C-alpha positions as a Markdown table, in Angstrom:
| # | Residue | x | y | z |
|---|---|---|---|---|
| 1 | Met | 0.0 | 0.1 | 0.1 |
| 2 | Val | 1.3 | 3.6 | -0.9 |
| 3 | Arg | 1.3 | 5.7 | 1.9 |
| 4 | Lys | -0.4 | 9.2 | 1.1 |
| 5 | Phe | 2.0 | 12.0 | 1.9 |
| 6 | Ile | 0.3 | 14.3 | 4.5 |
| 7 | Glu | 1.1 | 18.1 | 4.4 |
| 8 | Arg | 2.6 | 19.5 | 7.4 |
| 9 | Pro | 2.8 | 23.3 | 8.4 |
| 10 | Asp | 6.3 | 24.8 | 8.0 |
| 11 | Arg | 9.1 | 24.5 | 10.7 |
| 12 | Val | 8.9 | 26.9 | 13.2 |
| 13 | Pro | 11.7 | 29.6 | 12.9 |
| 14 | Met | 14.5 | 29.9 | 15.3 |
| 15 | Pro | 14.5 | 33.5 | 17.1 |
| 16 | Gln | 17.7 | 35.0 | 16.5 |
| 17 | Gln | 20.1 | 38.2 | 17.4 |
| 18 | Asp | 19.3 | 41.2 | 14.9 |
| 19 | Pro | 22.4 | 41.0 | 12.7 |
| 20 | Gln | 23.2 | 44.8 | 13.3 |
| 21 | Gln | 23.1 | 44.2 | 17.2 |
| 22 | Arg | 25.1 | 40.9 | 17.0 |
| 23 | Ile | 28.0 | 42.1 | 14.9 |
| 24 | His | 28.9 | 44.3 | 18.1 |
| 25 | Asn | 28.9 | 41.3 | 20.4 |
| 26 | Phe | 29.7 | 37.5 | 21.0 |
| 27 | Asp | 26.5 | 36.1 | 22.6 |
| 28 | Glu | 24.8 | 33.6 | 20.8 |
| 29 | Val | 23.3 | 34.4 | 17.7 |
| 30 | Ala | 20.3 | 31.7 | 17.7 |
| 31 | Leu | 18.5 | 32.4 | 20.9 |
| 32 | Gly | 16.8 | 28.8 | 21.1 |
| 33 | Tyr | 12.8 | 27.8 | 21.1 |
| 34 | Ser | 10.5 | 28.6 | 23.8 |
| 35 | His | 8.4 | 25.7 | 25.1 |
| 36 | Asp | 5.5 | 26.4 | 22.9 |
| 37 | Glu | 7.7 | 26.7 | 19.9 |
| 38 | Ala | 9.4 | 23.5 | 20.7 |
| 39 | Arg | 6.1 | 21.6 | 21.2 |
| 40 | Arg | 4.7 | 23.1 | 17.9 |
| 41 | Glu | 7.8 | 21.8 | 16.0 |
| 42 | Ala | 7.4 | 18.4 | 17.8 |
| 43 | Ser | 3.8 | 18.3 | 16.4 |
| 44 | Arg | 5.2 | 18.3 | 13.0 |
| 45 | Cys | 6.7 | 14.9 | 13.4 |
| 46 | Leu | 4.8 | 12.0 | 11.8 |
| 47 | Gln | 6.2 | 9.4 | 13.9 |
| 48 | Cys | 6.9 | 7.2 | 11.2 |
| 49 | Pro | 6.9 | 3.4 | 11.8 |
| 50 | Arg | 10.0 | 3.3 | 10.4 |
| 51 | Pro | 11.9 | 6.4 | 11.6 |
| 52 | Thr | 14.3 | 7.0 | 8.6 |
| 53 | Cys | 15.9 | 10.1 | 10.5 |
| 54 | Glu | 17.7 | 7.8 | 13.1 |
| 55 | Asn | 19.5 | 6.3 | 10.3 |
| 56 | Gly | 21.1 | 9.6 | 9.5 |
| 57 | Cys | 22.4 | 9.9 | 13.3 |
| 58 | Pro | 25.9 | 9.0 | 13.8 |
| 59 | Val | 25.1 | 8.3 | 17.6 |
| 60 | Gly | 21.9 | 6.4 | 17.0 |
| 61 | Val | 19.6 | 9.1 | 18.9 |
| 62 | His | 16.4 | 7.7 | 19.5 |
| 63 | Ile | 14.9 | 10.7 | 17.6 |
| 64 | Lys | 11.4 | 9.5 | 17.0 |
| 65 | Ala | 10.8 | 8.4 | 20.6 |
| 66 | Phe | 12.3 | 12.0 | 22.2 |
| 67 | Ile | 10.2 | 13.9 | 19.9 |
| 68 | Ala | 7.1 | 11.7 | 20.9 |
| 69 | Ala | 7.8 | 12.3 | 24.6 |
| 70 | Leu | 8.5 | 16.0 | 24.0 |
| 71 | Asn | 5.1 | 16.2 | 22.0 |
| 72 | Ala | 3.2 | 14.5 | 24.9 |
| 73 | Asp | 4.9 | 17.2 | 27.4 |
| 74 | Asp | 7.1 | 14.4 | 29.0 |
| 75 | Leu | 10.3 | 16.6 | 29.2 |
| 76 | Pro | 11.9 | 14.1 | 31.8 |
| 77 | Arg | 11.5 | 11.4 | 29.6 |
| 78 | Ala | 12.4 | 13.1 | 26.4 |
| 79 | Val | 15.9 | 14.3 | 28.3 |
| 80 | Ala | 16.5 | 10.7 | 29.2 |
| 81 | Leu | 15.9 | 9.2 | 25.8 |
| 82 | Leu | 18.2 | 11.7 | 24.3 |
| 83 | Lys | 21.1 | 11.6 | 26.6 |
| 84 | Glu | 20.9 | 7.5 | 26.5 |
| 85 | Arg | 22.9 | 8.1 | 23.1 |
| 86 | Asn | 24.2 | 11.5 | 23.2 |
| 87 | Ala | 26.7 | 12.7 | 26.1 |
| 88 | Leu | 26.9 | 16.4 | 24.5 |
| 89 | Pro | 23.1 | 17.1 | 23.5 |
| 90 | Ala | 23.4 | 20.9 | 24.0 |
| 91 | Val | 26.7 | 21.1 | 22.1 |
| 92 | Cys | 25.2 | 18.9 | 19.1 |
| 93 | Gly | 21.9 | 20.9 | 19.1 |
| 94 | Arg | 24.0 | 23.9 | 18.2 |
| 95 | Val | 26.9 | 22.9 | 16.2 |
| 96 | Cys | 25.9 | 19.8 | 14.3 |
| 97 | Pro | 25.0 | 19.6 | 10.7 |
| 98 | Gln | 21.6 | 18.3 | 11.0 |
| 99 | Glu | 20.6 | 19.1 | 7.6 |
| 100 | Ser | 23.3 | 16.9 | 6.2 |
| 101 | Gln | 22.4 | 13.8 | 8.6 |
| 102 | Cys | 19.2 | 13.3 | 10.5 |
| 103 | Glu | 17.1 | 15.9 | 9.1 |
| 104 | Lys | 18.1 | 15.0 | 5.4 |
| 105 | Thr | 16.5 | 11.6 | 6.1 |
| 106 | Cys | 13.5 | 12.7 | 7.7 |
| 107 | Ile | 10.7 | 11.7 | 5.5 |
| 108 | Leu | 9.3 | 15.1 | 5.3 |
| 109 | Ala | 12.2 | 16.5 | 3.5 |
| 110 | Arg | 11.4 | 14.7 | 0.4 |
| 111 | Lys | 8.5 | 17.2 | -0.3 |
| 112 | Gly | 9.2 | 20.2 | 2.3 |
| 113 | Gln | 10.9 | 20.9 | 5.3 |
| 114 | Pro | 12.2 | 18.5 | 7.5 |
| 115 | Val | 11.5 | 18.3 | 11.3 |
| 116 | Ala | 13.8 | 20.6 | 13.0 |
| 117 | Ile | 15.5 | 17.9 | 15.3 |
| 118 | Gly | 18.6 | 19.4 | 16.0 |
| 119 | Arg | 16.7 | 22.7 | 17.7 |
| 120 | Leu | 14.6 | 20.3 | 19.4 |
| 121 | Glu | 17.8 | 18.6 | 20.9 |
| 122 | Arg | 19.0 | 21.9 | 21.8 |
| 123 | Tyr | 15.8 | 22.9 | 23.6 |
| 124 | Leu | 15.4 | 19.7 | 25.6 |
| 125 | Ala | 19.1 | 20.2 | 26.7 |
| 126 | Asp | 18.9 | 23.5 | 27.8 |
| 127 | Trp | 15.5 | 22.7 | 29.6 |
| 128 | Asp | 17.3 | 20.2 | 31.8 |
| 129 | Arg | 20.3 | 22.6 | 32.3 |
| 130 | Ala | 18.0 | 24.9 | 33.8 |
| 131 | Leu | 16.7 | 22.7 | 36.4 |
| 132 | Pro | 18.0 | 22.5 | 40.1 |
| 133 | Pro | 21.0 | 20.1 | 40.2 |
| 134 | Glu | 19.2 | 17.6 | 42.2 |
| 135 | Gln | 16.3 | 17.3 | 39.4 |
| 136 | Arg | 18.6 | 17.2 | 36.4 |
| 137 | Asn | 18.9 | 14.0 | 34.1 |
| 138 | Ala | 21.1 | 11.3 | 35.6 |
| 139 | Thr | 21.6 | 8.5 | 33.1 |
| 140 | Ala | 21.9 | 5.2 | 34.7 |
| 141 | His | 25.4 | 3.5 | 34.8 |
| 142 | Ala | 26.7 | 0.0 | 34.5 |
| 143 | Pro | 27.9 | -1.7 | 37.7 |
| 144 | Lys | 31.5 | -0.2 | 38.3 |
| 145 | Lys | 34.4 | -1.9 | 36.8 |
| 146 | Gln | 38.1 | -2.1 | 38.1 |
| 147 | Cys | 39.4 | -1.3 | 34.7 |
| 148 | Cys | 40.4 | 2.1 | 33.8 |
| 149 | Val | 41.0 | 3.6 | 30.5 |
| 150 | Ala | 43.1 | 6.5 | 29.6 |
| 151 | Val | 41.7 | 8.9 | 26.6 |
| 152 | Val | 44.1 | 11.0 | 25.2 |
| 153 | Gly | 42.6 | 14.6 | 24.0 |
| 154 | Ser | 39.3 | 15.9 | 25.1 |
| 155 | Gly | 37.7 | 16.7 | 21.8 |
| 156 | Pro | 34.1 | 15.3 | 20.5 |
| 157 | Ala | 35.6 | 11.9 | 19.9 |
| 158 | Ser | 37.2 | 11.6 | 23.3 |
| 159 | Leu | 34.3 | 13.1 | 25.2 |
| 160 | Ala | 31.8 | 10.6 | 23.6 |
| 161 | Cys | 34.1 | 7.7 | 24.1 |
| 162 | Ala | 34.7 | 8.7 | 27.8 |
| 163 | Gly | 30.8 | 9.3 | 28.2 |
| 164 | Glu | 30.1 | 5.9 | 26.7 |
| 165 | Leu | 32.9 | 4.0 | 28.9 |
| 166 | Ser | 31.2 | 5.5 | 32.1 |
| 167 | Leu | 28.1 | 4.3 | 31.0 |
| 168 | Arg | 29.4 | 1.0 | 30.7 |
| 169 | Gly | 30.7 | 1.0 | 33.9 |
| 170 | Phe | 34.6 | 2.0 | 33.2 |
| 171 | Lys | 36.7 | 4.6 | 35.2 |
| 172 | Val | 38.1 | 6.9 | 32.7 |
| 173 | Glu | 41.0 | 9.3 | 32.7 |
| 174 | Val | 41.0 | 12.1 | 30.1 |
| 175 | Phe | 44.4 | 13.5 | 29.4 |
| 176 | Glu | 44.3 | 17.1 | 27.8 |
| 177 | Ala | 47.6 | 19.2 | 26.7 |
| 178 | Leu | 45.8 | 22.5 | 27.0 |
| 179 | His | 44.3 | 23.8 | 30.4 |
| 180 | Thr | 40.7 | 23.3 | 29.6 |
| 181 | Ala | 38.8 | 20.5 | 28.1 |
| 182 | Gly | 36.7 | 20.6 | 24.8 |
| 183 | Gly | 39.3 | 20.2 | 22.1 |
| 184 | Val | 38.2 | 21.7 | 19.1 |
| 185 | Leu | 34.9 | 22.5 | 20.5 |
| 186 | Ala | 36.6 | 25.1 | 23.1 |
| 187 | Tyr | 39.5 | 26.4 | 20.7 |
| 188 | Gly | 37.8 | 26.4 | 17.3 |
| 189 | Ile | 34.3 | 27.4 | 17.7 |
| 190 | Pro | 33.2 | 30.7 | 18.7 |
| 191 | Gln | 31.1 | 32.0 | 21.5 |
| 192 | Phe | 28.4 | 33.2 | 19.3 |
| 193 | Arg | 27.8 | 29.6 | 18.2 |
| 194 | Leu | 28.8 | 27.7 | 21.3 |
| 195 | Pro | 28.6 | 29.4 | 24.4 |
| 196 | Lys | 31.5 | 28.7 | 26.5 |
| 197 | Asp | 29.1 | 27.6 | 29.6 |
| 198 | Ile | 27.4 | 25.2 | 27.5 |
| 199 | Leu | 30.5 | 23.3 | 26.7 |
| 200 | Ala | 31.3 | 23.6 | 30.6 |
| 201 | Asp | 28.3 | 22.4 | 31.7 |
| 202 | Glu | 28.2 | 19.3 | 29.4 |
| 203 | Ile | 31.7 | 18.5 | 30.5 |
| 204 | Asp | 30.8 | 18.7 | 34.2 |
| 205 | Ser | 27.9 | 16.1 | 33.6 |
| 206 | Leu | 31.2 | 13.7 | 32.4 |
| 207 | Arg | 32.9 | 14.4 | 35.8 |
| 208 | His | 30.0 | 13.4 | 37.8 |
| 209 | Ala | 30.2 | 10.3 | 35.9 |
| 210 | Arg | 33.4 | 8.5 | 36.8 |
| 211 | Val | 35.5 | 10.6 | 34.4 |
| 212 | Arg | 38.4 | 12.4 | 35.5 |
| 213 | Phe | 40.2 | 15.1 | 33.6 |
| 214 | Arg | 44.0 | 15.8 | 33.7 |
| 215 | Phe | 45.1 | 18.9 | 31.8 |
| 216 | Asp | 48.5 | 20.4 | 31.0 |
| 217 | Glu | 49.6 | 16.8 | 30.0 |
| 218 | Leu | 51.1 | 16.3 | 26.6 |
| 219 | Val | 51.0 | 12.7 | 26.1 |
| 220 | Gly | 54.1 | 11.3 | 24.3 |
| 221 | Arg | 56.2 | 14.0 | 26.4 |
| 222 | Thr | 55.1 | 13.0 | 29.9 |
| 223 | Thr | 54.4 | 9.4 | 29.0 |
| 224 | Thr | 53.5 | 6.9 | 26.5 |
| 225 | Ala | 50.6 | 4.7 | 25.5 |
| 226 | Ala | 52.9 | 1.8 | 26.2 |
| 227 | Glu | 53.5 | 3.2 | 29.8 |
| 228 | Met | 50.1 | 3.7 | 30.3 |
| 229 | Leu | 49.1 | 0.2 | 29.3 |
| 230 | Ala | 51.9 | -1.4 | 31.4 |
| 231 | Gly | 50.5 | 0.7 | 34.5 |
| 232 | His | 47.1 | 0.4 | 35.5 |
| 233 | Tyr | 45.3 | 1.6 | 32.2 |
| 234 | Cys | 43.5 | -1.4 | 30.4 |
| 235 | Ala | 43.2 | 0.5 | 27.1 |
| 236 | Val | 44.3 | 3.8 | 25.7 |
| 237 | Phe | 42.0 | 5.8 | 23.2 |
| 238 | Leu | 43.3 | 8.3 | 21.0 |
| 239 | Gly | 41.3 | 11.4 | 20.0 |
| 240 | Leu | 43.8 | 13.6 | 19.1 |
| 241 | Gly | 42.0 | 15.7 | 16.5 |
| 242 | Ala | 43.6 | 17.2 | 13.4 |
| 243 | Gly | 44.6 | 20.7 | 14.6 |
| 244 | Leu | 47.9 | 21.3 | 12.6 |
| 245 | Pro | 46.8 | 23.8 | 10.1 |
| 246 | Arg | 47.6 | 23.9 | 6.2 |
| 247 | Phe | 49.2 | 26.9 | 4.7 |
| 248 | Met | 48.8 | 28.3 | 1.3 |
| 249 | Asp | 52.5 | 28.0 | 0.4 |
| 250 | Ile | 52.4 | 31.3 | -1.6 |
| 251 | Pro | 55.0 | 34.3 | -1.5 |
| 252 | Gly | 54.2 | 36.7 | 1.4 |
| 253 | Glu | 52.3 | 34.3 | 3.4 |
| 254 | Ala | 54.9 | 35.1 | 6.5 |
| 255 | Ala | 54.1 | 38.8 | 6.5 |
| 256 | Ala | 52.7 | 40.3 | 9.5 |
| 257 | Gly | 49.0 | 40.3 | 9.5 |
| 258 | Val | 48.5 | 36.6 | 8.2 |
| 259 | Tyr | 47.0 | 34.0 | 10.7 |
| 260 | Ser | 46.1 | 30.6 | 10.3 |
| 261 | Ala | 42.2 | 30.3 | 11.1 |
| 262 | Asn | 43.4 | 28.0 | 14.1 |
| 263 | Glu | 45.5 | 30.8 | 15.7 |
| 264 | Tyr | 43.2 | 33.5 | 15.2 |
| 265 | Leu | 40.1 | 31.7 | 16.6 |
| 266 | Thr | 42.3 | 30.1 | 19.6 |
| 267 | Arg | 43.4 | 33.5 | 20.4 |
| 268 | Val | 39.8 | 34.9 | 20.7 |
| 269 | Asn | 38.1 | 31.9 | 22.1 |
| 270 | Leu | 40.6 | 30.4 | 24.6 |
| 271 | Met | 42.7 | 33.3 | 25.3 |
| 272 | His | 40.4 | 36.2 | 25.3 |
| 273 | Ala | 41.8 | 38.5 | 22.6 |
| 274 | Ala | 38.2 | 40.1 | 22.1 |
| 275 | Asp | 39.0 | 41.3 | 25.7 |
| 276 | Phe | 42.4 | 43.2 | 25.5 |
| 277 | Pro | 44.0 | 44.8 | 27.1 |
| 278 | Glu | 41.9 | 43.6 | 30.2 |
| 279 | Trp | 43.4 | 40.2 | 29.1 |
| 280 | Asp | 47.2 | 40.1 | 27.8 |
| 281 | Thr | 46.4 | 38.8 | 24.4 |
| 282 | Pro | 46.8 | 41.0 | 21.7 |
| 283 | Ile | 45.3 | 40.5 | 18.0 |
| 284 | Tyr | 45.5 | 42.3 | 14.9 |
| 285 | Thr | 42.1 | 42.9 | 13.0 |
| 286 | Gly | 42.7 | 45.7 | 10.4 |
| 287 | Asn | 39.9 | 47.2 | 8.4 |
| 288 | His | 39.9 | 44.8 | 5.5 |
| 289 | Val | 39.9 | 41.0 | 6.4 |
| 290 | Cys | 40.1 | 38.6 | 3.7 |
| 291 | Val | 39.5 | 34.9 | 4.8 |
| 292 | Val | 40.8 | 32.1 | 2.4 |
| 293 | Gly | 38.3 | 29.0 | 2.2 |
| 294 | Gly | 34.9 | 27.9 | 2.2 |
| 295 | Gly | 34.0 | 25.7 | 5.2 |
| 296 | Asn | 32.7 | 26.3 | 8.7 |
| 297 | Val | 36.0 | 27.3 | 9.9 |
| 298 | Ala | 36.3 | 30.1 | 7.4 |
| 299 | Met | 32.7 | 31.4 | 8.4 |
| 300 | Asp | 33.7 | 31.3 | 12.3 |
| 301 | Ala | 37.0 | 33.3 | 11.3 |
| 302 | Ala | 35.0 | 35.9 | 8.9 |
| 303 | Arg | 32.4 | 36.5 | 11.6 |
| 304 | Thr | 34.7 | 36.8 | 14.5 |
| 305 | Ala | 36.6 | 39.3 | 12.4 |
| 306 | Arg | 33.5 | 41.2 | 12.0 |
| 307 | Arg | 33.0 | 41.2 | 15.7 |
| 308 | Leu | 36.6 | 42.5 | 16.5 |
| 309 | Gly | 35.6 | 45.5 | 14.4 |
| 310 | Ala | 36.8 | 44.8 | 10.9 |
| 311 | Thr | 34.8 | 47.3 | 8.8 |
| 312 | Arg | 35.1 | 45.0 | 5.6 |
| 313 | Val | 35.5 | 41.2 | 5.6 |
| 314 | Thr | 35.6 | 38.9 | 2.4 |
| 315 | Val | 35.4 | 35.5 | 2.1 |
| 316 | Ala | 37.6 | 34.2 | -1.1 |
| 317 | Tyr | 36.7 | 30.5 | -2.2 |
| 318 | Arg | 38.2 | 29.0 | -5.2 |
| 319 | Arg | 34.8 | 27.2 | -6.1 |
| 320 | Thr | 31.2 | 28.5 | -6.0 |
| 321 | Arg | 28.8 | 29.1 | -2.9 |
| 322 | Ala | 26.9 | 25.7 | -4.2 |
| 323 | Gln | 29.9 | 23.9 | -3.2 |
| 324 | Met | 31.0 | 25.2 | 0.1 |
| 325 | Pro | 31.2 | 22.8 | 2.6 |
| 326 | Ala | 30.1 | 25.2 | 5.3 |
| 327 | Arg | 26.7 | 24.9 | 6.8 |
| 328 | Ala | 24.2 | 26.9 | 4.5 |
| 329 | Glu | 23.0 | 28.4 | 8.1 |
| 330 | Glu | 26.5 | 29.8 | 8.5 |
| 331 | Val | 26.7 | 31.1 | 5.3 |
| 332 | Glu | 23.5 | 32.8 | 5.6 |
| 333 | His | 24.2 | 34.3 | 9.1 |
| 334 | Ala | 27.5 | 35.8 | 7.5 |
| 335 | Arg | 25.7 | 37.5 | 4.5 |
| 336 | Asp | 23.4 | 38.9 | 7.2 |
| 337 | Glu | 26.3 | 40.1 | 9.0 |
| 338 | Gly | 27.4 | 42.2 | 6.2 |
| 339 | Ile | 30.4 | 39.6 | 4.8 |
| 340 | Glu | 31.0 | 39.4 | 1.4 |
| 341 | Leu | 31.8 | 36.1 | -0.9 |
| 342 | Val | 34.1 | 36.2 | -3.7 |
| 343 | Glu | 33.7 | 33.1 | -5.6 |
| 344 | Leu | 36.0 | 31.1 | -7.9 |
| 345 | Val | 39.4 | 32.6 | -7.0 |
| 346 | Ala | 42.3 | 31.2 | -5.7 |
| 347 | Pro | 45.3 | 33.2 | -3.7 |
| 348 | Ile | 48.6 | 33.2 | -5.6 |
| 349 | Arg | 50.4 | 35.7 | -3.6 |
| 350 | Val | 50.1 | 37.9 | -0.2 |
| 351 | Cys | 51.2 | 41.7 | -1.2 |
| 352 | Val | 53.4 | 43.1 | 1.6 |
| 353 | Thr | 54.5 | 46.7 | 2.2 |
| 354 | Asp | 57.1 | 47.5 | 5.0 |
| 355 | Gly | 56.7 | 43.9 | 6.3 |
| 356 | Arg | 52.8 | 44.0 | 6.7 |
| 357 | Val | 49.9 | 42.7 | 4.5 |
| 358 | Ser | 48.8 | 45.0 | 1.9 |
| 359 | Gly | 46.6 | 43.2 | -0.3 |
| 360 | Met | 46.3 | 39.5 | -1.8 |
| 361 | Arg | 46.5 | 38.8 | -5.5 |
| 362 | Val | 44.3 | 36.0 | -6.5 |
| 363 | Gln | 43.6 | 33.8 | -10.0 |
| 364 | Arg | 40.4 | 33.7 | -11.4 |
| 365 | Met | 39.3 | 30.0 | -11.4 |
| 366 | Glu | 36.6 | 28.2 | -13.4 |
| 367 | Leu | 34.9 | 24.9 | -12.7 |
| 368 | Gly | 36.3 | 21.9 | -14.5 |
| 369 | Glu | 35.5 | 18.1 | -14.1 |
| 370 | Pro | 34.6 | 16.3 | -10.5 |
| 371 | Asp | 37.5 | 15.6 | -8.1 |
| 372 | Ala | 37.6 | 12.5 | -5.6 |
| 373 | Ser | 35.3 | 14.7 | -3.4 |
| 374 | Gly | 32.6 | 14.5 | -6.0 |
| 375 | Arg | 32.5 | 18.6 | -6.4 |
| 376 | Arg | 33.7 | 19.9 | -9.9 |
| 377 | Arg | 37.4 | 20.7 | -9.7 |
| 378 | Pro | 38.7 | 24.6 | -9.9 |
| 379 | Val | 40.9 | 25.1 | -12.8 |
| 380 | Pro | 42.7 | 28.4 | -13.4 |
| 381 | Val | 41.4 | 30.7 | -16.0 |
| 382 | Ser | 43.5 | 32.0 | -18.8 |
| 383 | Gly | 43.7 | 35.7 | -20.3 |
| 384 | Glu | 44.8 | 39.4 | -19.7 |
| 385 | Asp | 42.4 | 39.7 | -16.6 |
| 386 | Ala | 42.7 | 36.5 | -15.0 |
| 387 | Glu | 44.7 | 37.9 | -12.0 |
| 388 | Tyr | 43.7 | 40.9 | -10.0 |
| 389 | Glu | 44.4 | 42.0 | -6.5 |
| 390 | Ile | 42.0 | 42.2 | -3.4 |
| 391 | Asp | 42.9 | 45.4 | -1.2 |
| 392 | Cys | 42.9 | 44.2 | 2.3 |
| 393 | Asp | 45.4 | 44.4 | 5.4 |
| 394 | Thr | 44.6 | 41.1 | 7.2 |
| 395 | Val | 44.5 | 37.6 | 5.7 |
| 396 | Ile | 43.3 | 34.5 | 7.6 |
| 397 | Thr | 43.8 | 31.2 | 5.7 |
| 398 | Ala | 41.0 | 28.4 | 6.6 |
| 399 | Ile | 41.9 | 26.1 | 4.1 |
| 400 | Gly | 42.0 | 22.9 | 6.0 |
| 401 | Thr | 44.2 | 20.8 | 8.9 |
| 402 | Arg | 45.9 | 17.8 | 9.3 |
| 403 | Pro | 47.0 | 15.4 | 12.1 |
| 404 | Asn | 49.9 | 16.6 | 14.6 |
| 405 | Pro | 53.1 | 14.4 | 13.8 |
| 406 | His | 53.7 | 13.7 | 17.5 |
| 407 | Ile | 51.4 | 10.9 | 17.3 |
| 408 | Ser | 54.2 | 8.8 | 16.7 |
| 409 | Glu | 55.6 | 9.9 | 20.0 |
| 410 | Ile | 52.3 | 8.5 | 21.8 |
| 411 | Ala | 52.1 | 5.2 | 20.1 |
| 412 | Pro | 53.6 | 3.4 | 17.1 |
| 413 | Val | 50.3 | 3.1 | 15.4 |
| 414 | Glu | 50.1 | 2.4 | 11.7 |
| 415 | Arg | 49.2 | 5.5 | 9.8 |
| 416 | Asp | 48.2 | 6.3 | 6.1 |
| 417 | Glu | 50.1 | 8.0 | 3.4 |
| 418 | Arg | 48.2 | 11.4 | 4.8 |
| 419 | Gly | 49.6 | 10.8 | 8.3 |
| 420 | Tyr | 46.0 | 9.7 | 9.9 |
| 421 | Ile | 45.8 | 6.8 | 12.0 |
| 422 | Ser | 44.6 | 3.6 | 10.5 |
| 423 | Thr | 41.9 | 1.8 | 12.5 |
| 424 | Asp | 39.1 | -0.9 | 11.5 |
| 425 | Ala | 35.7 | 0.2 | 11.6 |
| 426 | Asp | 35.4 | -0.3 | 15.3 |
| 427 | Gly | 38.3 | 2.1 | 16.1 |
| 428 | Arg | 41.0 | -0.6 | 16.9 |
| 429 | Thr | 44.5 | 0.6 | 15.7 |
| 430 | Ser | 47.5 | -1.8 | 14.8 |
| 431 | Val | 48.5 | -1.5 | 18.4 |
| 432 | Ala | 47.0 | -3.9 | 20.7 |
| 433 | Gly | 45.2 | -1.9 | 23.2 |
| 434 | Val | 45.2 | 1.2 | 21.4 |
| 435 | Tyr | 42.1 | 2.8 | 19.9 |
| 436 | Ala | 41.5 | 5.9 | 18.1 |
| 437 | Gly | 38.8 | 7.9 | 16.5 |
| 438 | Gly | 37.8 | 11.3 | 15.2 |
| 439 | Asp | 39.6 | 13.6 | 12.9 |
| 440 | Ala | 43.0 | 11.9 | 13.4 |
| 441 | Val | 41.5 | 9.1 | 11.9 |
| 442 | Thr | 39.1 | 10.4 | 9.5 |
| 443 | Gly | 40.5 | 14.0 | 8.7 |
| 444 | Ala | 38.6 | 17.1 | 9.5 |
| 445 | Ala | 34.8 | 16.0 | 9.8 |
| 446 | Thr | 31.7 | 17.3 | 12.0 |
| 447 | Val | 31.3 | 16.9 | 15.7 |
| 448 | Ile | 28.6 | 14.1 | 15.7 |
| 449 | Leu | 30.9 | 11.8 | 13.4 |
| 450 | Ala | 33.4 | 12.1 | 15.7 |
| 451 | Met | 31.2 | 11.4 | 18.6 |
| 452 | Gly | 30.0 | 8.3 | 16.4 |
| 453 | Ala | 33.5 | 7.0 | 16.4 |
| 454 | Gly | 34.2 | 7.7 | 20.0 |
| 455 | Lys | 31.1 | 5.5 | 20.8 |
| 456 | Arg | 32.0 | 2.6 | 18.6 |
| 457 | Ala | 35.5 | 2.6 | 20.0 |
| 458 | Ala | 34.1 | 2.7 | 23.6 |
| 459 | Ala | 31.9 | -0.3 | 22.6 |
| 460 | Ala | 34.9 | -2.3 | 21.2 |
| 461 | Ile | 37.0 | -1.8 | 24.3 |
| 462 | Asp | 34.2 | -3.1 | 26.5 |
| 463 | His | 34.1 | -6.1 | 24.0 |
| 464 | Asp | 37.7 | -6.8 | 24.0 |
| 465 | Met | 37.8 | -6.5 | 27.8 |
| 466 | Arg | 35.2 | -9.2 | 28.2 |
| 467 | Thr | 37.1 | -11.6 | 25.9 |
């Protein structure tokens, strides 16, 4: 029998700060649903017998069930169902690209607008956060095991792995090289997308669940995986991320006023550069900032520069907007904030005057045949006007990252030709007792994909400890 498609009302829009107001602050742009808005959005869900949306969730959240509970106004049950599979719902509700994952596979997306699953996830997580501590959700844990697992790094893969191991009864110690937890969630994502108190609260919930954090510990220098396994740890998980920036390798790139997006965002997100001179972290933002790249990191850097006082911000991308890997929502927010997009250009030289950036020369591009990513490859245009100069005084490069080469100092795990750790489907590396997941394995990906890898590795650790 063919099911008749049922027309549903349009999804409830997300309230947000006015663009002309938000470019002068670092407060969160999206303001979140009210209770009535969340209930109205939840009522759009068809409660499909076979919820295809759940096939698109890398951590297997019970989407149908938590939305049903929310629609029935049983918020405690909705939160419990959500947190059963996702240790960081307030984070994921804000930064995960639901439009290319769970919402993409929502049946309503076939002929209209999918249910705003991410916004509902955020609403429930924020509702739970607002409760008195004794009333907040406390996910049930398995009986405590004597085995302790070392988790290296504290980004999304590591946090998900630690949370899942804790649920399974393991003691967990997380080793972080920086002074705070979160990895890319802390140093890479601006406050206006992911407030730091939200991240801190989700990490605190892990602290209450047999997870201990050890900061300022650079594993590989202070200790190694082999030493950990020879001590009191039964397994080691490597969630090292891919935080080493790629550079353009063009003349002038070493001039003053050129930043990698990693450095630029870390100075603001972790080192309070936006509060200089109250905080002793200087950062230079000129009048015209040019950001090279087309991903979420490029959007974050551009929007941060706007808030730091740049009167003009340009994003230069070698393909077209249609091929940009950045979330459509982030591109729209950037456009609303007055950020310009220059398509089909590739930088060939940073112009330098007296040691400082004075412009960037670019090559016009056109789209050729598809490359390995499936997107049409940009190729240089020939002719007299094939090159021109963008007048700017700051350049921020956001063209990708790679894994840190000090992985070999931690463990002699097998790596591929690009330097990423090789694992099986469940995160096992070539070294017994050592597991890995996240960007150090896959390359830069989404928060939720990294979390999925962390959860699979935790399940593998649990399985291997039993056999």
